[in-house]
C-alpha positions in Angstrom: 0.2 0.2 0.0 1.1 3.1 -0.7 -0.2 7.0 0.0 -0.4 8.7 -3.8 0.4 11.9 -2.6 2.9 11.7 -0.2 5.8 13.7 -0.2 9.0 11.7 -0.4 7.1 8.5 0.5 5.9 7.0 3.8 7.4 5.2 6.7 5.9 2.3 8.3 5.5 3.3 12.4 4.3 -0.1 13.7 2.2 -3.4 12.3 0.6 -6.4 13.4 0.1 -9.4 11.7 -3.0 -11.5 13.3 -4.4 -15.0 12.4 -7.8 -16.0 13.6 -9.4 -19.2 14.4 -10.9 -19.6 11.2 -7.7 -19.2 9.4 -8.2 -15.7 8.2 -5.2 -13.4 8.3 -5.2 -9.8 9.1 -2.2 -7.3 8.9 -2.7 -3.9 10.7 0.2 -1.6 9.4 0.3 2.1 10.8 1.9 4.6 8.4 3.8 8.4 9.1 4.2 10.7 5.7 4.0 13.9 4.8 1.1 14.7 2.4 0.5 16.7 -0.3 -3.1 18.3 -1.4 -4.4 21.4 -3.3 -5.8 23.7 -1.3 -7.3 27.5 -2.0 -6.6 30.0 1.2 -7.4 32.5 -0.8 -10.6 33.4 2.1 -7.8 32.3 5.1 -8.0 32.7 8.1 -11.9 32.2 7.4 -11.7 28.8 5.2 -12.0 25.5 5.3 -10.0 23.1 3.5 -10.2 19.0 3.2 -7.1 17.2 3.1 -7.3 14.2 0.7 -4.8 11.3 0.9 -5.4 8.5 -1.7 -4.4 5.3 -1.4 -3.5 2.6 -3.9 -1.7 -1.2 -4.0 1.9 -0.4 -5.7 2.1 -4.2 -6.3 -1.7 -4.9 -7.5 -4.4 -3.3 -9.5 -7.9 -3.1 -8.6 -9.5 -6.0 -9.3 -7.0 -7.9 -6.8 -7.1 -5.5 -4.6 -10.2 -4.0 -2.8 -9.1 -1.6 0.4 -12.2 -1.1 3.0 -12.0 1.0 5.4 -12.0 0.1 9.9 -13.8 2.8 11.3 -12.8 1.4 14.7 -9.1 2.1 13.4 -9.6 4.5 11.1 -10.1 8.6 11.7 -8.8 11.4 13.2 -7.2 11.6 16.5 -9.3 14.5 18.3 -6.9 14.3 21.5 -4.1 15.5 18.9 -4.8 19.7 18.7 -2.8 21.7 16.5 -2.3 25.1 18.0 -4.1 27.7 17.0 -5.0 31.5 17.5 -6.7 32.8 20.3 -7.5 36.3 20.0 -6.6 37.9 23.5 -7.6 41.5 22.5 -7.2 44.0 19.7 -5.8 47.7 19.5 -5.2 49.6 16.2 -2.7 52.4 14.7 -5.8 54.9 15.4 -5.1 55.0 18.9 -2.5 57.4 18.4 -4.9 60.1 17.3 -6.2 60.4 20.8 -3.1 60.1 22.9 -1.6 64.0 23.4 1.5 63.2 24.7 4.7 62.5 22.6 4.2 59.2 23.3 2.0 59.2 20.3 4.6 58.0 17.8 6.0 55.4 20.3 2.2 54.2 20.0 2.3 53.9 15.6 5.9 52.5 15.8 4.8 49.6 18.5 2.1 48.6 16.0 3.8 48.5 13.0 6.7 46.4 14.7 3.4 44.7 16.2 2.3 44.4 12.4 5.6 42.6 11.2 6.0 39.9 14.0 2.3 39.5 12.9 2.8 38.7 9.8 6.0 36.8 10.3 4.2 34.3 12.6 1.6 34.2 10.1 3.9 33.0 7.2 5.7 30.2 9.1 2.6 28.4 9.7 1.0 29.2 5.6 2.3 27.7 2.8 3.3 29.7 -0.2 0.8 30.7 -2.5 0.9 32.5 -5.6 -2.2 34.7 -4.9 -3.3 36.9 -1.9 -5.4 35.3 1.1 -7.6 37.3 3.2 -5.5 37.5 5.9 -3.1 39.2 3.0 -5.4 41.9 2.5 -6.1 42.3 6.3 -2.3 42.9 7.2 -2.1 45.2 3.9 -4.8 47.6 5.3 -2.8 47.1 8.7 0.7 48.8 7.0 -1.7 51.0 4.7 -3.0 52.6 7.7 -0.1 53.0 10.0 2.3 54.0 7.3 -0.1 56.9 6.6 -0.6 57.8 10.5 3.6 57.9 11.3 3.8 60.9 8.6 0.7 62.6 9.9 1.2 62.7 13.4 5.0 63.7 12.6 3.5 66.7 10.6 0.6 67.5 13.1 3.1 67.0 16.2 5.7 69.7 14.3 3.3 72.0 13.5 1.5 71.9 16.5 4.4 73.0 18.7 5.5 75.7 16.0 2.0 77.9 16.1 -0.2 76.0 18.2 -2.9 75.9 15.7 -6.3 75.0 15.7 -6.4 73.4 12.4 -4.0 70.4 13.5 -6.6 69.6 16.0 -9.3 69.3 13.7 -7.4 67.1 11.3 -6.8 64.5 14.6 -10.2 65.0 15.3 -11.7 64.2 11.6 -8.8 61.1 11.5 -10.1 59.9 15.1 -12.7 58.8 12.8 -11.9 59.0 9.2 -8.9 55.9 9.8 -11.1 53.6 11.5 -14.7 54.2 9.3 -11.7 53.6 6.3 -10.6 50.6 7.1 -13.4 48.7 8.0 -15.1 50.2 4.4 -11.9 48.8 3.0 -12.0 45.4 5.1 -16.0 44.8 3.6 -15.0 45.7 0.1 -12.6 42.9 0.5 -15.1 40.1 2.8 -17.6 41.0 -0.3 -15.0 40.0 -3.5 -13.2 37.2 -1.6 -15.7 35.6 0.9 
């Protein structure tokens, strides 16, 4: 028996040979293999995938051997868990528009570094695909949001210190609502198009 889509072949982990009272011989074999399967990850992280593992005999054809699933020994081990993401909380780069101290730029740059770290964490667990996933869109919008807010905050801070103008405060007031609304609107458009 072999897995058709095994990457580099499968290795036999354990095997058992049994003979019952009627003289019937049974062979149970446990294999370990890394398998490949086509997956469409465009909707990640809101996607569902099916991992197909076709099995065939490497010595006999379909007229000679029929594989029959034994439901008592076949399936997915529910005790085995893969680490999943769990959202503990969320912050956005727009919080910096509400802060009135010099720490405002520290918040924006901290969020930029958080985005970079998050992208590295996601890319380590995702296969390389030639198209944008929904998570790529979210990260791109995050980079754009932070990237636009940093020069704006620098300009406002510089002009505010120079002439204490009300125009900069009005601009910050507009940004407090325009940035989140623009992000949500762009995310909504992406969700409609991709999901």
